[in-house]
C-alpha positions as CSV (number, residue, x, y, z in Angstrom):
1,M,41.0,90.7,-18.6
2,N,39.6,90.9,-15.1
3,T,42.5,91.1,-12.6
4,T,40.5,91.6,-9.4
5,A,40.9,89.0,-6.6
6,P,39.9,86.3,-6.0
7,W,40.4,85.0,-9.6
8,M,39.0,81.6,-10.6
9,P,39.0,79.7,-13.9
10,A,35.9,80.3,-16.1
11,G,36.7,77.6,-18.6
12,T,38.5,74.3,-18.9
13,V,42.0,74.0,-17.3
14,Y,44.5,71.8,-19.3
15,G,47.8,70.6,-17.9
16,T,50.9,69.7,-19.8
17,L,53.2,66.8,-19.0
18,L,56.9,66.2,-19.9
19,N,57.4,69.8,-20.9
20,F,60.6,70.4,-18.9
21,R,64.0,69.1,-20.3
22,R,65.1,67.3,-17.1
23,E,62.0,65.2,-16.7
24,H,61.8,64.5,-20.4
25,A,65.4,63.3,-20.4
26,L,64.6,61.1,-17.3
27,W,61.7,59.5,-19.1
28,A,63.4,59.2,-22.6
29,P,64.7,55.7,-22.0
30,R,61.1,54.4,-21.4
31,M,59.5,56.2,-24.3
32,T,60.4,53.4,-26.7
33,E,58.7,50.8,-24.5
34,A,55.3,49.3,-25.1
35,P,52.6,50.3,-25.7
36,Y,53.8,53.5,-27.4
37,K,57.3,52.5,-28.6
38,A,58.2,56.1,-29.5
39,P,58.4,59.5,-27.9
40,P,55.2,61.7,-28.1
41,N,55.1,63.9,-31.2
42,A,52.4,66.3,-29.7
43,P,52.1,67.8,-26.3
44,V,50.8,65.4,-23.6
45,L,47.8,67.0,-22.0
46,Y,45.4,66.3,-19.1
47,V,42.4,68.1,-17.7
48,K,41.9,69.6,-14.2
49,T,38.2,69.4,-13.7
50,A,36.2,72.2,-12.0
51,N,35.9,70.2,-8.7
52,T,39.6,70.6,-8.3
53,F,39.7,74.4,-8.1
54,T,40.7,75.8,-4.7
55,P,41.0,79.6,-4.3
56,A,44.1,81.0,-2.8
57,G,44.1,81.0,1.0
58,Q,41.7,78.1,1.3
59,A,42.6,74.6,2.6
60,I,43.2,71.5,0.4
61,A,42.1,68.2,1.9
62,L,44.4,65.2,1.6
63,P,43.0,61.7,1.3
64,A,44.4,59.2,3.8
65,G,47.0,56.6,2.8
66,A,48.5,58.1,-0.4
67,P,51.6,60.2,-1.0
68,V,50.6,63.6,-2.4
69,E,52.8,65.8,-4.5
70,V,52.7,69.5,-5.3
71,A,53.9,71.3,-8.4
72,A,54.4,75.0,-9.3
73,S,53.1,76.0,-12.7
74,V,51.8,79.0,-14.6
75,G,48.7,78.9,-16.9
76,L,47.9,81.0,-19.9
77,V,44.3,82.3,-19.7
78,M,42.7,82.5,-23.1
79,S,40.8,85.6,-24.2
80,D,38.8,86.5,-27.3
81,D,40.0,90.1,-27.2
82,G,43.7,89.2,-27.3
83,E,44.3,90.4,-23.7
84,W,45.5,87.1,-22.3
85,G,46.5,86.6,-18.7
86,V,48.8,84.4,-16.6
87,V,48.0,82.8,-13.3
88,L,50.1,80.9,-10.8
89,F,48.9,77.3,-9.9
90,N,49.7,74.7,-7.4
91,D,49.0,71.5,-9.3
92,V,48.4,68.8,-6.7
93,A,48.3,65.1,-7.5
94,I,48.6,61.7,-5.8
95,A,52.1,60.5,-6.7
96,H,51.9,58.0,-9.6
97,Q,54.2,56.3,-12.2
98,S,52.2,56.9,-15.5
99,Y,52.8,60.1,-17.5
100,Y,51.4,59.0,-20.8
101,R,48.0,58.2,-19.4
102,P,47.8,60.0,-16.1
103,P,44.8,58.4,-14.3
104,V,42.0,60.9,-13.5
105,K,41.8,59.5,-10.0
106,T,45.3,60.8,-9.2
107,R,44.8,64.4,-10.6
108,C,41.1,65.3,-10.3
109,I,40.4,64.7,-6.6
110,D,38.3,67.4,-5.1
111,G,40.4,70.5,-4.4
112,F,43.5,69.3,-6.2
113,L,44.3,72.6,-8.0
114,G,45.4,75.5,-6.0
115,V,44.5,78.7,-7.9
116,G,46.5,81.9,-7.7
117,P,44.7,85.0,-6.4
118,T,45.2,87.2,-9.4
119,C,45.4,87.0,-13.2
120,V,48.3,89.1,-14.4
121,P,48.0,90.5,-18.0
122,L,50.4,88.7,-20.3
123,A,51.6,92.0,-21.8
124,Q,52.8,93.0,-18.3
125,L,55.2,90.0,-18.3
126,G,56.6,90.8,-21.8
127,G,54.2,88.6,-23.8
128,L,54.8,84.9,-24.6
129,A,58.5,85.5,-25.1
130,G,58.8,87.2,-21.7
131,L,57.6,84.1,-19.9
132,A,60.9,82.4,-20.6
133,E,62.5,84.8,-18.0
134,L,60.1,83.8,-15.3
135,Q,61.4,82.0,-12.2
136,I,58.9,80.3,-9.8
137,E,59.8,79.5,-6.2
138,L,58.0,76.8,-4.1
139,H,58.2,76.8,-0.3
140,I,56.7,74.4,2.2
141,N,56.3,75.7,5.7
142,G,58.6,78.6,4.8
143,V,61.4,76.3,3.6
144,H,62.5,76.6,0.0
145,R,61.9,73.3,-1.8
146,Q,62.2,74.1,-5.5
147,T,63.0,76.7,-8.1
148,T,61.4,76.3,-11.5
149,L,62.9,78.1,-14.5
150,L,60.6,78.5,-17.5
151,A,63.7,78.8,-19.7
152,E,64.0,75.0,-19.1
153,M,60.8,74.2,-20.9
154,L,61.0,71.7,-23.8
155,R,58.4,73.7,-25.7
156,D,58.3,77.4,-24.8
157,A,55.0,79.1,-24.3
158,A,54.5,80.2,-27.9
159,T,55.5,76.7,-29.3
160,L,53.3,74.8,-26.9
161,L,50.3,77.0,-27.7
162,A,50.9,76.6,-31.4
163,D,51.3,72.8,-31.1
164,V,48.1,72.5,-29.0
165,N,46.2,74.6,-31.5
166,E,47.1,72.1,-34.2
167,F,44.7,69.5,-32.7
168,M,42.3,71.4,-30.5
169,T,40.7,74.8,-30.0
170,L,41.3,76.7,-26.8
171,R,38.3,79.0,-26.1
172,A,38.0,82.2,-24.1
173,G,38.3,81.4,-20.4
174,D,40.2,78.2,-21.0
175,V,43.6,77.8,-19.3
176,L,46.7,76.1,-20.6
177,M,49.2,75.3,-17.9
178,L,52.7,75.2,-19.3
179,G,53.8,72.2,-17.2
180,S,55.9,71.7,-14.0
181,D,59.4,70.6,-13.4
182,C,60.6,67.7,-11.3
183,L,63.3,67.6,-8.7
184,A,66.7,66.2,-9.6
185,D,65.6,62.6,-8.7
186,G,62.5,62.8,-10.9
187,T,60.0,63.3,-8.0
188,R,58.1,66.3,-6.9
189,P,57.8,67.8,-3.4
190,L,55.4,65.8,-1.1
191,V,53.0,67.5,1.3
192,H,51.3,66.3,4.5
193,A,48.4,67.5,6.6
194,G,49.5,70.6,8.5
195,D,51.8,71.8,5.7
196,T,51.5,75.2,4.1
197,V,52.7,75.6,0.5
198,E,53.5,79.0,-1.0
199,I,54.3,79.6,-4.7
200,T,55.8,82.9,-5.8
201,A,57.1,84.6,-8.9
202,P,58.0,88.2,-9.8
203,G,54.9,90.2,-10.7
204,F,52.5,87.8,-9.0
205,A,50.8,87.8,-5.6
206,P,51.8,84.7,-3.6
207,T,49.7,81.6,-4.1
208,R,49.3,80.1,-0.6
209,H,47.4,77.0,0.5
210,N,47.4,74.9,3.6
211,F,46.8,71.2,3.6
212,V,44.6,69.3,6.0
213,K,43.3,65.8,6.6
214,E,40.3,64.8,4.6
215,G,37.1,65.6,6.5
216,T,38.6,68.7,8.3
217,A,38.8,71.2,5.4
């Protein structure tokens, strides 16, 4: 696994929705409504396309007229030699109300995935089981806005990976983000032009991106 900076995804990046207990509980009353009428049995995934990738330290442009949210996550980087890695991500999206069918236009805008500067070997973090001990901090303009505990995941890393492998093949270079937690009210932190977001976790170099108006990045 190449750990030199700057690191960028070499394959497809998949995100996971509703994988933290608090958000799942907030959505549970609506899971029996049409059109699905039942909670999801398998992980709910989405794709972050290559146009969204923004290396650490670079600016992310915000389109005018829409609230934009940020979310701290970690991603498992697949490897064909068993030396998997882990990367911090800032998963950016236009705030929206649909989580069963997240529209591409809210998540796959140019630049809307802040990528951490380094890929940390999974073994260095204690393997899949060790990820449960990870604590991620999100700051905006130096102010603490959120702490994410991976111990609060609905499916831990090993279970999520096994469940995804039941219906699709993850190839070397692909990334599976484990999900992101919401705030107590069910929202995620919002950003505006001029803000700087920093995501940190023990064992990782900080993931830092500043946000600018579209057309000025």
